[in-house]
C-alpha atoms as an extended CHARMM CRD file, in Angstrom:
* protein
*
        94  EXT
         1         1  MET       CA            -52.4700000000      208.8840000000      -78.8550000000  PROA      1               0.0000000000
         2         2  ALA       CA            -53.1680000000      206.3540000000      -76.2430000000  PROA      2               0.0000000000
         3         3  PRO       CA            -51.1070000000      203.2480000000      -77.9910000000  PROA      3               0.0000000000
         4         4  CYS       CA            -47.7170000000      205.4000000000      -77.7490000000  PROA      4               0.0000000000
         5         5  TRP       CA            -47.8300000000      205.7960000000      -73.7930000000  PROA      5               0.0000000000
         6         6  ARG       CA            -48.5810000000      202.0860000000      -73.6190000000  PROA      6               0.0000000000
         7         7  LEU       CA            -45.1620000000      201.7090000000      -76.0540000000  PROA      7               0.0000000000
         8         8  MET       CA            -43.1560000000      202.9110000000      -72.4930000000  PROA      8               0.0000000000
         9         9  ASP       CA            -44.4480000000      200.4540000000      -70.0780000000  PROA      9               0.0000000000
        10        10  ASN       CA            -40.2600000000      200.2150000000      -69.6850000000  PROA      10              0.0000000000
        11        11  TRP       CA            -39.7690000000      203.6900000000      -70.0100000000  PROA      11              0.0000000000
        12        12  PRO       CA            -37.7260000000      204.1160000000      -66.5160000000  PROA      12              0.0000000000
        13        13  VAL       CA            -35.6150000000      202.0200000000      -67.5450000000  PROA      13              0.0000000000
        14        14  ARG       CA            -34.7970000000      203.7730000000      -70.7550000000  PROA      14              0.0000000000
        15        15  LEU       CA            -34.9890000000      206.9240000000      -69.2250000000  PROA      15              0.0000000000
        16        16  ARG       CA            -32.5610000000      206.4350000000      -66.5340000000  PROA      16              0.0000000000
        17        17  PHE       CA            -29.6230000000      205.7720000000      -68.6250000000  PROA      17              0.0000000000
        18        18  PHE       CA            -29.8260000000      207.1310000000      -72.2830000000  PROA      18              0.0000000000
        19        19  PHE       CA            -31.7860000000      211.2230000000      -71.2830000000  PROA      19              0.0000000000
        20        20  ASP       CA            -31.3340000000      213.7860000000      -69.4730000000  PROA      20              0.0000000000
        21        21  ALA       CA            -34.3050000000      216.0500000000      -70.3300000000  PROA      21              0.0000000000
        22        22  VAL       CA            -37.3290000000      214.7850000000      -71.6500000000  PROA      22              0.0000000000
        23        23  ALA       CA            -39.5330000000      218.1090000000      -72.3140000000  PROA      23              0.0000000000
        24        24  VAL       CA            -43.3930000000      217.2240000000      -71.9430000000  PROA      24              0.0000000000
        25        25  ILE       CA            -45.0930000000      220.0580000000      -74.2030000000  PROA      25              0.0000000000
        26        26  LEU       CA            -48.6890000000      219.6360000000      -74.5860000000  PROA      26              0.0000000000
        27        27  SER       CA            -51.7480000000      222.2490000000      -75.4650000000  PROA      27              0.0000000000
        28        28  ASP       CA            -54.5420000000      222.5570000000      -72.7200000000  PROA      28              0.0000000000
        29        29  ASN       CA            -56.6280000000      219.8440000000      -74.1210000000  PROA      29              0.0000000000
        30        30  GLY       CA            -53.5220000000      216.9450000000      -74.8530000000  PROA      30              0.0000000000
        31        31  ALA       CA            -52.5510000000      217.6990000000      -70.6930000000  PROA      31              0.0000000000
        32        32  LYS       CA            -56.4110000000      216.4550000000      -69.9250000000  PROA      32              0.0000000000
        33        33  ALA       CA            -56.4240000000      213.4830000000      -72.8870000000  PROA      33              0.0000000000
        34        34  LEU       CA            -52.9730000000      212.6380000000      -71.0620000000  PROA      34              0.0000000000
        35        35  SER       CA            -54.6220000000      213.3300000000      -67.1140000000  PROA      35              0.0000000000
        36        36  MET       CA            -56.1070000000      209.4150000000      -67.3220000000  PROA      36              0.0000000000
        37        37  GLU       CA            -53.7200000000      207.0860000000      -69.1870000000  PROA      37              0.0000000000
        38        38  SER       CA            -51.9680000000      206.3460000000      -66.0220000000  PROA      38              0.0000000000
        39        39  ALA       CA            -48.7090000000      205.5110000000      -68.1650000000  PROA      39              0.0000000000
        40        40  ALA       CA            -47.7120000000      209.8270000000      -69.2030000000  PROA      40              0.0000000000
        41        41  ILE       CA            -48.3870000000      210.1790000000      -65.2310000000  PROA      41              0.0000000000
        42        42  ASP       CA            -45.5530000000      207.5430000000      -64.7580000000  PROA      42              0.0000000000
        43        43  PHE       CA            -43.9460000000      208.8370000000      -66.8820000000  PROA      43              0.0000000000
        44        44  VAL       CA            -43.5690000000      211.9060000000      -65.6870000000  PROA      44              0.0000000000
        45        45  ARG       CA            -43.3160000000      210.5650000000      -62.1770000000  PROA      45              0.0000000000
        46        46  ASP       CA            -40.3950000000      208.0250000000      -63.5700000000  PROA      46              0.0000000000
        47        47  ALA       CA            -38.7030000000      211.2460000000      -64.8000000000  PROA      47              0.0000000000
        48        48  LEU       CA            -38.8860000000      213.1960000000      -61.8790000000  PROA      48              0.0000000000
        49        49  ALA       CA            -37.8790000000      210.3340000000      -60.1400000000  PROA      49              0.0000000000
        50        50  THR       CA            -35.1640000000      209.4950000000      -62.2970000000  PROA      50              0.0000000000
        51        51  SER       CA            -33.3500000000      212.8020000000      -61.7970000000  PROA      51              0.0000000000
        52        52  LYS       CA            -34.5610000000      213.8360000000      -65.2310000000  PROA      52              0.0000000000
        53        53  ARG       CA            -35.1120000000      217.6560000000      -66.1970000000  PROA      53              0.0000000000
        54        54  LEU       CA            -38.3030000000      218.5420000000      -67.1090000000  PROA      54              0.0000000000
        55        55  PRO       CA            -38.5970000000      221.9300000000      -69.7400000000  PROA      55              0.0000000000
        56        56  LEU       CA            -42.6970000000      221.9310000000      -69.2320000000  PROA      56              0.0000000000
        57        57  THR       CA            -45.6280000000      224.5710000000      -71.2030000000  PROA      57              0.0000000000
        58        58  LYS       CA            -49.0490000000      224.7190000000      -69.8200000000  PROA      58              0.0000000000
        59        59  GLY       CA            -50.2290000000      222.0300000000      -70.4620000000  PROA      59              0.0000000000
        60        60  GLY       CA            -47.0640000000      219.6790000000      -68.9210000000  PROA      60              0.0000000000
        61        61  GLN       CA            -48.2020000000      221.9550000000      -65.7080000000  PROA      61              0.0000000000
        62        62  ALA       CA            -51.7620000000      221.1300000000      -65.2190000000  PROA      62              0.0000000000
        63        63  LEU       CA            -50.1220000000      216.9700000000      -66.3280000000  PROA      63              0.0000000000
        64        64  LEU       CA            -47.4760000000      217.2500000000      -63.2240000000  PROA      64              0.0000000000
        65        65  LYS       CA            -49.7370000000      218.4840000000      -61.5320000000  PROA      65              0.0000000000
        66        66  THR       CA            -52.4890000000      215.3990000000      -61.8660000000  PROA      66              0.0000000000
        67        67  ALA       CA            -49.3960000000      213.3860000000      -61.4540000000  PROA      67              0.0000000000
        68        68  ASN       CA            -49.4070000000      214.9930000000      -57.3740000000  PROA      68              0.0000000000
        69        69  VAL       CA            -45.4350000000      214.6680000000      -57.5020000000  PROA      69              0.0000000000
        70        70  PRO       CA            -43.5720000000      218.3780000000      -56.4480000000  PROA      70              0.0000000000
        71        71  GLN       CA            -41.1740000000      219.9370000000      -58.4430000000  PROA      71              0.0000000000
        72        72  ASP       CA            -37.8280000000      221.1160000000      -58.0940000000  PROA      72              0.0000000000
        73        73  ALA       CA            -35.2590000000      222.9960000000      -59.6470000000  PROA      73              0.0000000000
        74        74  GLY       CA            -34.6970000000      220.7160000000      -63.4270000000  PROA      74              0.0000000000
        75        75  VAL       CA            -38.4670000000      221.8360000000      -63.7070000000  PROA      75              0.0000000000
        76        76  VAL       CA            -38.5000000000      224.5850000000      -65.9580000000  PROA      76              0.0000000000
        77        77  ASP       CA            -40.9420000000      226.2770000000      -68.0120000000  PROA      77              0.0000000000
        78        78  VAL       CA            -40.1390000000      225.5970000000      -71.8930000000  PROA      78              0.0000000000
        79        79  ASN       CA            -39.3730000000      228.5970000000      -72.9250000000  PROA      79              0.0000000000
        80        80  ASP       CA            -37.0490000000      229.8550000000      -70.2170000000  PROA      80              0.0000000000
        81        81  LYS       CA            -34.0580000000      228.1690000000      -72.0030000000  PROA      81              0.0000000000
        82        82  ASP       CA            -31.5790000000      229.8820000000      -69.4810000000  PROA      82              0.0000000000
        83        83  ALA       CA            -33.0830000000      228.8110000000      -66.4500000000  PROA      83              0.0000000000
        84        84  PHE       CA            -32.8110000000      225.0560000000      -68.2960000000  PROA      84              0.0000000000
        85        85  ILE       CA            -29.4010000000      225.6020000000      -68.8030000000  PROA      85              0.0000000000
        86        86  ASN       CA            -28.6160000000      226.5710000000      -65.7570000000  PROA      86              0.0000000000
        87        87  ALA       CA            -30.3840000000      223.3350000000      -64.4500000000  PROA      87              0.0000000000
        88        88  ALA       CA            -29.0030000000      221.0180000000      -67.2790000000  PROA      88              0.0000000000
        89        89  LYS       CA            -25.4560000000      222.8280000000      -65.3620000000  PROA      89              0.0000000000
        90        90  ASP       CA            -26.4640000000      221.8120000000      -61.9560000000  PROA      90              0.0000000000
        91        91  PRO       CA            -24.6230000000      218.5630000000      -60.6740000000  PROA      91              0.0000000000
        92        92  ALA       CA            -26.8330000000      218.5980000000      -57.7990000000  PROA      92              0.0000000000
        93        93  LEU       CA            -30.1380000000      217.6560000000      -59.9520000000  PROA      93              0.0000000000
        94        94  GLY       CA            -28.8100000000      213.8440000000      -60.5660000000  PROA      94              0.0000000000
């Protein structure tokens, strides 16, 4: 798993231009493993810093907590499609 995160060293630039949303779908064990990977932590920080909508699982929430960044209206539960659609439509989020 770690090598794929290391490929994302230049992702902040890619996040700004190619994606409007980044789903963080992790199991609890996956979140625990990735919480030790600085690239994974930087990835979720950069996603929020570039105003991405973030649908998250419980594991994704844990990784976001590890990244120690405040959540905004663009962070939604991955199972709440209406919240995600509303966040995606909101121009104030980026």
